[in-house]
C-alpha positions as CSV (number, residue, x, y, z in Angstrom):
1,M,0.0,0.0,0.0
2,E,1.3,3.4,-1.0
3,T,2.2,5.6,2.0
4,K,0.0,8.7,2.4
5,I,2.0,12.0,2.2
6,Y,1.0,15.3,3.5
7,R,2.2,17.9,1.0
8,P,1.2,21.6,1.4
9,Q,-0.2,23.3,-1.7
10,I,2.8,25.5,-2.1
11,V,5.2,22.6,-2.0
12,Q,3.1,20.8,-4.6
13,E,3.1,23.9,-6.8
14,I,6.9,24.2,-6.5
15,R,7.4,20.5,-7.3
16,D,5.2,20.7,-10.3
17,Y,6.8,23.8,-11.7
18,Y,10.4,22.7,-11.4
19,G,9.7,19.1,-12.4
20,E,12.8,17.0,-12.9
21,A,15.0,20.0,-12.3
22,I,14.6,19.7,-8.5
23,H,16.2,16.3,-8.5
24,H,19.9,16.0,-7.8
25,S,20.4,13.0,-10.1
26,T,19.8,15.1,-13.1
27,F,23.0,17.1,-12.6
28,E,26.7,16.4,-12.4
29,T,27.6,19.3,-10.0
30,I,25.7,21.2,-7.3
31,Q,26.5,24.5,-9.0
32,E,25.0,23.3,-12.3
33,H,21.9,22.3,-10.4
34,M,21.5,25.6,-8.5
35,N,22.1,27.6,-11.7
36,T,19.3,25.7,-13.5
37,L,16.9,26.4,-10.6
38,A,17.8,30.1,-10.5
39,N,17.2,30.5,-14.2
40,M,13.9,28.6,-14.0
41,L,12.8,30.8,-11.1
42,Y,13.6,33.9,-13.1
43,K,11.6,32.7,-16.1
44,G,8.7,31.8,-13.9
45,I,8.7,35.2,-12.2
46,Q,8.7,36.9,-15.6
47,A,5.8,34.7,-16.6
48,G,3.8,35.9,-13.6
49,N,3.6,32.6,-11.7
50,E,2.4,33.9,-8.3
51,Y,3.3,30.9,-6.2
52,L,7.0,31.5,-7.1
53,Y,6.8,34.8,-5.2
54,V,6.1,32.7,-2.1
55,E,9.5,31.2,-2.7
56,I,11.0,34.7,-2.9
57,S,9.2,35.8,0.3
58,N,10.4,32.7,2.2
59,Y,14.1,33.0,1.3
60,H,15.2,36.3,-0.3
61,P,16.8,38.2,2.6
62,L,15.4,41.6,1.3
63,F,11.8,40.3,1.0
64,L,11.3,37.9,3.9
65,G,7.6,37.8,4.7
66,D,6.7,40.6,2.3
67,P,3.3,40.4,0.5
68,I,3.3,39.2,-3.1
69,S,2.1,42.6,-4.4
70,Q,5.1,44.4,-2.9
71,I,7.5,41.9,-4.3
72,K,6.0,42.2,-7.7
73,D,6.7,45.9,-7.7
74,A,10.4,45.3,-7.0
75,N,11.1,44.2,-10.6
76,L,13.2,41.2,-9.6
77,D,16.1,40.2,-11.8
78,L,18.2,37.1,-12.3
79,I,20.6,38.1,-9.4
80,D,17.6,38.2,-7.1
81,C,16.6,34.7,-8.2
82,Q,20.1,33.4,-7.7
83,W,20.2,34.9,-4.2
84,T,16.8,33.3,-3.4
85,I,17.9,29.8,-4.6
86,A,21.2,30.1,-2.7
87,C,19.4,31.0,0.5
88,E,16.7,28.3,0.0
89,Y,19.5,25.7,0.0
90,G,21.2,27.2,3.0
91,F,24.0,29.2,1.3
92,K,24.7,32.8,2.4
93,S,25.3,34.0,-1.1
94,W,25.5,33.0,-4.8
95,E,29.3,33.2,-4.5
96,D,29.1,30.2,-2.1
97,V,27.3,28.3,-4.8
98,L,29.9,29.2,-7.4
99,D,32.5,27.7,-5.2
100,L,30.8,24.3,-5.8
101,R,31.2,24.4,-9.6
102,K,33.3,21.2,-9.4
103,T,31.6,19.5,-6.5
104,E,29.6,16.4,-7.3
105,Y,26.7,15.3,-5.2
106,N,26.8,12.7,-2.5
107,Q,24.2,10.7,-4.3
108,P,23.7,8.1,-1.6
109,F,22.8,10.8,0.9
110,E,20.4,12.6,-1.4
111,E,18.7,9.3,-2.3
112,A,18.3,8.4,1.3
113,V,16.5,11.8,1.9
114,D,14.2,11.0,-1.0
115,F,13.4,7.6,0.4
116,L,12.6,9.1,3.7
117,L,10.4,11.9,2.5
118,N,8.5,9.6,0.1
119,G,7.7,7.2,2.9
120,N,9.8,4.4,1.4
121,F,10.8,2.8,4.7
122,H,12.0,-0.5,3.4
123,E,14.1,1.1,0.7
124,L,15.5,3.5,3.2
125,Q,16.6,0.6,5.5
126,M,18.2,-1.3,2.6
127,H,19.9,1.8,1.4
128,I,21.4,2.6,4.8
129,K,22.7,-1.0,5.1
130,S,24.5,-0.4,1.8
131,Y,25.7,3.1,2.7
132,P,26.0,3.3,6.5
133,S,28.0,6.6,6.2
134,I,24.6,8.3,5.6
135,L,24.0,8.1,9.3
136,T,26.8,10.6,10.1
137,A,26.7,12.6,6.8
138,S,25.5,16.1,6.4
139,S,24.0,17.7,3.3
140,Q,26.4,19.4,0.9
141,Y,24.0,22.3,0.8
142,G,24.7,25.3,2.9
143,H,22.3,24.3,5.6
144,K,24.3,21.2,6.3
145,A,21.2,19.2,7.4
146,T,21.6,15.6,8.4
147,I,19.0,13.1,7.3
148,L,17.3,13.5,10.7
149,H,16.9,17.2,10.2
150,Y,14.7,16.5,7.2
151,T,12.1,14.8,9.5
152,A,11.3,18.3,10.9
153,S,10.0,19.7,7.5
154,N,11.6,23.0,8.4
155,G,14.7,24.9,7.4
156,V,15.4,22.8,4.3
157,E,14.6,23.3,0.7
158,L,11.0,24.1,0.1
159,W,10.1,21.3,-2.2
160,R,11.2,18.7,0.4
161,Q,9.0,20.0,3.2
162,Q,6.5,17.2,3.1
163,V,5.4,14.7,5.7
164,P,4.9,11.0,5.0
165,Q,2.4,9.3,7.4
166,N,5.0,6.8,8.5
167,L,7.6,9.5,9.4
168,P,7.5,8.7,13.1
169,E,8.4,5.1,12.5
170,M,11.3,6.1,10.2
171,T,12.5,8.7,12.6
172,A,12.6,6.2,15.4
173,Y,14.6,3.9,13.2
174,L,17.1,6.6,12.4
175,L,17.6,7.4,16.0
176,E,18.0,3.7,16.8
177,M,20.6,3.4,14.1
178,G,22.7,6.2,15.8
179,V,21.9,9.4,13.9
180,S,22.5,12.2,16.5
181,K,19.6,14.3,17.5
182,W,21.9,17.0,18.8
183,T,23.7,17.8,15.5
184,L,23.0,21.4,14.4
185,M,22.1,22.7,11.0
186,N,22.2,26.2,9.6
187,A,18.7,27.8,9.2
188,Y,17.1,31.3,9.7
189,G,20.4,32.9,10.5
190,S,21.3,30.6,13.3
191,Q,21.8,26.9,14.1
192,Y,19.2,24.4,15.3
193,D,18.9,20.7,16.3
194,T,16.1,18.6,14.9
195,M,13.8,18.9,17.9
196,T,13.9,22.7,17.9
197,L,13.0,22.8,14.2
198,L,10.3,20.2,14.7
199,R,8.5,22.2,17.5
200,S,8.3,25.3,15.3
201,S,7.2,23.4,12.1
202,I,3.6,23.7,10.9
203,H,3.7,20.7,8.6
204,P,3.9,17.8,11.1
205,K,1.0,19.5,12.9
206,S,-1.0,19.8,9.8
207,A,-0.2,16.1,9.0
208,G,-1.5,15.1,12.5
209,I,1.7,13.5,13.7
210,A,3.4,16.4,15.6
211,N,2.8,14.9,19.1
212,E,4.0,11.5,18.1
213,M,7.1,12.9,16.5
214,E,7.9,15.0,19.7
215,S,7.5,11.9,21.9
216,I,10.2,10.1,19.9
217,F,12.7,12.7,20.8
218,S,11.8,12.7,24.5
C-alpha cells in the first residue's frame, strides 16, 4: 500500500513547476543544479507565476515575509533569483554556490533523503545498510542538514518540506541506528537541532503527527 504523504499546496506547486530540475540525479555538480533552478525561477517570475513569489518571500533576505504585491513591484532580476535559490539551499550568497562548480553530489545521501520523504521505509533501510555513512553525513547544501533534520520539515529546501504518514516510524529507526539528535544545521540565521525545528514546524502539525514525533525525541 502506498504511503500517504501530507504535502502543502505551495510545496506541490513548486514541485510541479520545477519538475525533474529539482532532482539531484539530473546534474553532475551542485553549481549546475543551482544555476538551473535560478534560471527557471527567473523565467517563472517573468511569466507571472504567483506561487513563485512565495519562494521569494520565504528565502530572499530583502523580501522575507513581504506580500506578493510588494515583491512584484520590485522588478526582480536574475541576481535576485540566484540569491533566493542560494538561501533556500542554506547558502549565504551566490558566490558560495559558485565555489561548488566542481563539487559532485553525495548521491547516496540525497537518495536516502528522498526515500525518507516519500515514505519508502524498506528502501531506506536497505539503502542505509549499503551506505552506513549516511547516518553521520550532512548535506552538501549550505544548511548542512543531516537526514534526521529532514524529518522536521523545516529549514530545508521548500520542495522537500512534506510529511509521509510513517515518518514517526522512520524517525525512530534513524535514532536507533545512531543518527545524532543533537547535531546542528544552519537555518534562519542561526543553528538548530532537529527537535527545535520540529517544534516550530507547521507541517507535522497539519499532518497530524506532531505529538507522536515529539514523543520520539523525548
